[in-house]
C-alpha positions in Angstrom: -2.5 13.3 39.7 -4.0 12.1 36.4 -6.4 14.5 34.6 -10.1 14.0 34.5 -9.9 13.3 30.8 -7.2 10.6 31.2 -9.3 9.0 34.0 -12.4 9.0 31.7 -10.4 7.4 28.9 -9.0 4.7 31.2 -12.5 3.9 32.5 -13.9 3.7 29.0 -11.1 1.4 27.9 -11.8 -0.9 30.8 -15.6 -0.9 30.1 -14.9 -1.7 26.4 -12.5 -4.5 27.3 -15.1 -6.0 29.7 -17.8 -5.9 27.0 -15.3 -7.4 24.5 -14.6 -10.4 26.9 -18.4 -11.0 27.0 -18.6 -10.8 23.2 -15.9 -13.4 22.9 -18.4 -15.9 24.3 -20.9 -15.1 21.5 -21.0 -17.4 18.5 -19.0 -16.4 15.4 -21.0 -14.8 12.6 -20.2 -17.0 9.5 -21.2 -14.1 7.2 -19.2 -11.3 8.8 -15.8 -10.0 7.6 -13.9 -7.1 9.1 -11.5 -5.2 6.9 -8.7 -2.8 7.8 -5.9 -1.0 5.9 -2.9 1.1 6.9 -3.7 1.0 10.6 -7.3 1.8 10.2 -6.9 4.7 7.8 -9.9 3.7 5.6 -10.7 1.8 2.5 -7.5 1.2 0.5 -5.0 -1.2 -0.9 -5.5 -5.0 -1.2 -8.3 -5.2 1.4 -10.3 -2.7 -0.6 -9.9 -4.8 -3.8 -10.8 -7.9 -1.9 -13.8 -6.3 -0.3 -15.1 -5.1 -3.7 -14.7 -8.5 -5.3 -16.2 -10.3 -2.3 -19.4 -8.2 -2.7 -19.6 -9.5 -6.2 -18.7 -13.2 -5.7 -19.8 -13.7 -2.1 -22.6 -11.3 -1.5 -23.7 -13.2 1.6 -20.5 -12.0 3.3 -21.1 -8.7 5.1 -18.0 -6.6 5.0 -17.4 -4.0 7.7 -14.4 -1.7 7.8 -12.4 -0.8 10.9 -11.5 2.9 10.8 -10.0 5.3 13.4 -12.1 8.3 14.4 -9.5 10.6 12.8 -10.1 9.1 9.4 -13.8 8.5 9.3 -14.2 11.3 6.8 -12.3 9.1 4.3 -15.1 6.5 4.3 -17.0 6.3 1.0 -20.8 6.7 1.2 -22.6 3.5 1.7 -19.6 1.5 3.0 -20.3 0.0 6.5 -17.7 0.8 9.1 -17.0 0.7 12.9 -14.8 3.2 14.8 -11.7 1.7 16.3 -12.1 1.2 20.0 -15.9 1.6 20.0 -18.4 -0.9 21.3 -19.4 -1.9 17.7 -15.7 -2.3 16.8 -15.0 -4.8 19.6 -18.3 -6.7 18.9 -17.3 -7.1 15.2 -13.7 -8.2 16.1 -15.1 -10.7 18.6 -17.7 -12.3 16.3 -16.4 -11.9 12.7 -15.4 -15.2 11.0 -13.2 -13.3 8.5 -10.4 -10.8 9.2 -8.5 -9.0 6.3 -5.8 -6.5 6.9 -2.7 -5.1 5.1 -1.1 -4.1 8.4 -2.7 -4.9 11.8 -5.8 -4.2 13.8 -4.7 -1.6 16.4 -5.6 -2.1 20.0 -5.0 -5.8 20.1 -7.6 -8.6 19.9 -8.0 -12.2 20.9 -8.2 -14.4 17.8 -10.7 -17.1 18.3 -10.8 -20.7 17.0 -12.7 -20.6 13.8 -11.7 -17.0 12.8 -9.7 -16.8 9.6 -7.1 -14.0 9.3 -5.7 -12.9 5.9 -2.6 -10.7 6.0 -2.3 -9.1 2.6 0.7 -6.9 3.3 1.0 -3.6 1.4 4.0 -3.8 -0.9 6.9 -5.8 -2.2 9.9 -5.5 0.2 12.9 -3.6 -1.0 13.7 -2.3 2.5 14.3 -4.7 5.4 11.2 -5.8 7.3 10.2 -7.7 10.4 12.9 -9.6 12.1 15.5 -8.5 9.6 15.3 -5.0 11.2 17.2 -6.4 14.3 20.4 -5.8 12.4 19.8 -2.0 12.4 20.0 -0.4 15.8 17.8 2.6 15.2 15.0 0.4 13.8 15.5 -2.3 16.5 15.2 0.4 19.2 11.7 1.3 18.0 10.4 -2.2 17.2 8.8 -4.7 19.5 9.8 -8.0 18.0 7.8 -10.1 20.5 4.7 -8.1 19.5 5.5 -8.7 15.8 5.8 -12.4 16.3 2.6 -12.5 18.3 0.8 -10.7 15.5 2.2 -13.2 12.9 0.9 -16.0 15.1 -2.6 -14.8 14.4 -2.3 -15.1 10.6 -3.9 -18.0 8.7 -2.9 -16.7 5.3 -0.1 -14.5 4.0 -0.5 -13.0 0.5 2.4 -12.5 -1.9 2.8 -10.7 -5.2 6.0 -12.5 -6.3 8.5 -15.2 -5.2 10.8 -12.5 -3.7 8.0 -11.4 -1.3 7.2 -15.0 -0.3 10.8 -15.7 0.5 11.1 -12.5 2.5 7.9 -13.0 4.5 8.9 -16.6 5.3 12.1 -15.3 6.9 11.1 -12.1 8.6 7.6 -13.2 9.7 8.0 -16.9 10.6 4.8 -18.7 11.3 2.5 -21.6 10.5 0.3 -19.6 8.1 -0.4 -20.7 4.5 1.3 -18.8 1.7 -1.0 -17.5 -1.0 1.1 -16.8 -4.1 -1.8 -15.2 -6.0 -0.8 -11.6 -6.8 -1.9 -8.3 -5.5 -5.6 -7.6 -5.8 -4.9 -3.8 -5.7 -3.1 -4.2 -9.0 -6.0 -5.7 -10.9 -7.1 -2.3 -12.0 -3.9 -1.8 -14.0 -5.1 -4.6 -16.3 -8.8 -3.8 -16.4 -8.9 0.0 -16.7 -10.1 1.2 -20.1 -8.8 4.1 -22.1 -12.0 5.9 -21.2 -11.3 5.3 -17.5 -7.8 6.7 -17.8 -9.0 9.8 -19.8 -11.6 10.5 -17.1 -9.1 10.3 -14.3 -6.7 12.6 -16.1 -9.5 15.1 -16.7 -10.4 15.0 -13.0 -6.8 15.8 -12.1 -6.7 18.6 -14.7 -4.2 17.0 -17.0 -4.6 17.9 -20.6 -4.6 15.2 -23.2 -1.4 16.5 -24.8 0.5 16.8 -21.5 2.9 14.3 -20.1 2.1 13.5 -16.4 5.0 12.6 -14.1 4.1 11.0 -10.7 6.7 11.8 -8.1 6.1 9.4 -5.2 9.0 9.1 -2.7 8.9 6.8 0.3 9.3 7.5 4.0 12.7 8.0 5.6 13.3 6.7 9.1 16.1 9.1 9.6 14.1 12.3 8.6 11.4 14.3 10.3 8.6 15.4 7.9 8.3 15.4 4.2 11.5 16.6 2.5 11.5 15.9 -1.2 14.8 15.0 -2.8 14.0 17.1 -5.9 12.4 20.5 -6.5 9.1 19.7 -8.3 8.7 23.4 -9.3 12.1 23.4 -10.9 11.5 20.1 -12.7 8.2 21.4 -14.1 9.8 24.7 -15.1 12.8 23.0 -16.8 10.7 20.6 -18.8 8.1 23.2 -19.9 4.4 23.4 -20.3 4.0 20.0 -21.9 4.7 18.4 -18.5 2.7 18.1 -15.3 4.3 16.9 -12.0 2.0 15.1 -9.5 3.6 14.9 -6.0 2.4 12.1 -3.7 4.0 12.1 -0.2 4.0 9.0 1.9 0.9 8.6 4.1 3.1 8.9 7.2 3.3 12.6 6.5 -0.4 13.2 6.5 -2.6 14.4 3.6 -0.6 17.3 2.3 3.0 17.4 1.0 3.0 21.1 1.9 4.5 22.3 -1.4 3.1 25.8 -1.4 1.3 27.5 -4.2 2.7 27.1 -7.7 1.6 29.9 -10.2 1.9 27.7 -13.3 -0.4 25.0 -11.8 1.8 22.3 -13.3 2.8 20.9 -9.9 -0.1 19.2 -8.1 0.0 18.0 -4.5 -2.0 14.8 -4.8 -1.1 13.3 -1.4 -4.7 13.5 -0.3 -6.1 11.7 -3.3 -7.9 8.6 -2.0 -6.6 6.1 -4.6 -3.0 5.9 -5.5 -3.9 3.4 -8.2 -5.8 6.2 -10.1 -2.7 8.4 -9.9 -0.7 5.7 -11.4 -3.2 5.2 -14.2 -3.1 8.9 -14.9 0.7 9.1 -15.0 2.8 8.6 -18.1 5.9 7.9 -15.9 6.8 7.3 -12.3 9.6 9.0 -10.5 10.3 7.3 -7.2 13.1 6.1 -5.0 12.6 3.1 -2.7 8.9 3.1 -2.6 7.1 -0.2 -3.2 4.9 1.7 -5.6 7.5 1.0 -8.3 6.7 -2.7 -8.1 3.0 -2.0 -8.7 3.5 0.6 -11.3 5.6 -1.9 -13.3 2.4 -3.7 -14.1 1.5 -0.8 -16.4 4.7 -1.3 -18.4 5.3 2.4 -18.4 8.6 4.2 -17.7 10.0 4.3 -14.2 12.8 6.6 -13.2 14.6 6.0 -9.9 15.8 9.2 -8.3 17.9 8.3 -5.3 20.4 10.9 -4.2 20.5 9.4 -0.6 20.9 5.8 -1.6 24.0 5.2 0.6 22.4 6.8 3.6 19.1 4.9 3.1 20.8 1.6 2.6 23.0 2.1 5.7 20.2 3.2 8.0 17.3 1.0 6.8 18.9 -1.9 4.9 17.7 -3.2 1.5 17.4 -6.6 -0.1 19.0 -5.8 -3.4 20.8 -2.9 -5.1 18.1 -0.9 -6.8 20.7 1.3 -8.5 22.9 -1.5 -9.8 21.6 -1.4 -13.4 21.3 -5.2 -13.4 18.2 -6.6 -15.1 15.7 -7.6 -12.5 17.1 -5.2 -9.9 16.7 -1.8 -11.6 13.4 -0.8 -13.3 14.7 2.0 -15.5 16.8 5.1 -15.7 18.6 6.1 -12.5 19.5 9.6 -11.4 21.3 11.0 -8.4 21.1 14.8 -8.9 18.3 17.1 -10.1 20.3 18.0 -13.2 20.5 14.3 -14.1 16.8 14.0 -13.6 16.0 16.8 -16.0 18.4 15.4 -18.6 16.8 12.0 -18.4 13.6 13.5 -19.7 15.2 16.1 -22.1 17.2 13.4 -23.8 14.4 10.8 -23.9 16.4 8.3 -21.8 13.4 7.8 -19.6 11.7 5.9 -22.4 14.7 4.6 -24.3 15.0 0.9 -25.4 17.6 0.4 -22.7 15.2 1.6 -20.0 12.4 -0.5 -21.5 14.6 -3.6 -21.4 15.3 -3.0 -17.7 11.6 -2.5 -17.0 10.8 -5.8 -18.8 13.2 -7.8 -16.6 11.9 -6.0 -13.5 8.3 -6.9 -14.4 9.2 -10.5 -15.0 10.7 -10.8 -11.6 8.2 -8.8 -9.5 4.9 -9.0 -11.3 4.6 -12.7 -12.3 1.2 -13.3 -10.7 -0.5 -10.0 -11.5 -2.9 -10.4 -14.4 -6.1 -8.6 -13.5 -7.6 -11.6 -11.6 -5.8 -11.6 -8.3 -8.8 -10.4 -6.3 -11.0 -13.2 -7.6 -8.3 -15.8 -6.8 -8.0 -14.5 -3.3 -11.7 -14.2 -2.6 -12.4 -17.7 -3.9 -9.5 -19.1 -1.7 -10.1 -17.2 1.4 -13.9 -17.2 1.5 -14.1 -20.7 0.0 -16.1 -19.6 -3.0 -16.1 -22.3 -5.7 -15.1 -21.5 -9.2 -18.0 -21.6 -11.6 -18.0 -24.6 -14.0 -17.1 -23.7 -17.5 -20.0 -23.1 -19.8 -20.7 -25.6 -22.6 
């Protein structure tokens, strides 16, 4: 027999669905936009940058964020939001003219004629995505490809940061949407942040002006449970000495803490809970990562990137990748590559991480993956999606 709590949840869902069907007969609100990011985790990524720019260029558009009850504490003060599954949520989903998301709106919704849905995505694909995952049994077992295609069928626009992404999205998410090759709005800050902005962020993180900050940001592994870093941050900080600080950012799938434990020196910081990864990138003098899409964004800063990938063969076999990140070929590899912890330490001790050879790789990588990013992507997207005309040039 189902529990009383489960019965109550079922009844509530049915009531909400009935109310939603009624709201679907209401007229669309031409000035309402609903935003979502990372399955309703709060204000972040491309939708956040678009929302901010829309408030500037299209103030008549009222932006409301969809957020789950578990993440409502992430919402900044003064930003309107509705709780996923609530009556206001379904009313907003039924009547908003504009929908913006970097993933999907959980719970399902009926897209109405006249609604405009912008899928911003949330990274450049190195790993296989969408329909390409069918070739990998463990991924295919967990995926609902019919549901994926139904979701794609709702999109009116798909945003790309580079030609590689456009080609991938066309293949793995086939649909009749329009391609927007306009760059990633979330990356605008890398071009607009001032020296004062960066100094403030570093001070807030406790990084001294004379210290070198390394951001270690590995991605999620489908074949692992929980956060298991492929390097020892404490050892790295100890080996490099007091002039270095290591910031550790676990993937959001692992929650808000990387669970590193206390570090007496204070030179290893768990910054997983920090609300804006863009600020962490601005604070960092170099990025240490593996297969994370953050590498493509960080390249906008033209700062050193070190690829630390001891499990490359396993990752490529179980997840699949679109190119060989470790090949050393210009355009594929963004900088120095290490496999062991000893190699990682030596890359920094010898200066290879910022050598001319590493810089040349980074330049080719930027040219391939950051061609549209210039600090004005959010404006281009807002003007295109919300049909805001460009101001005539002043005489």
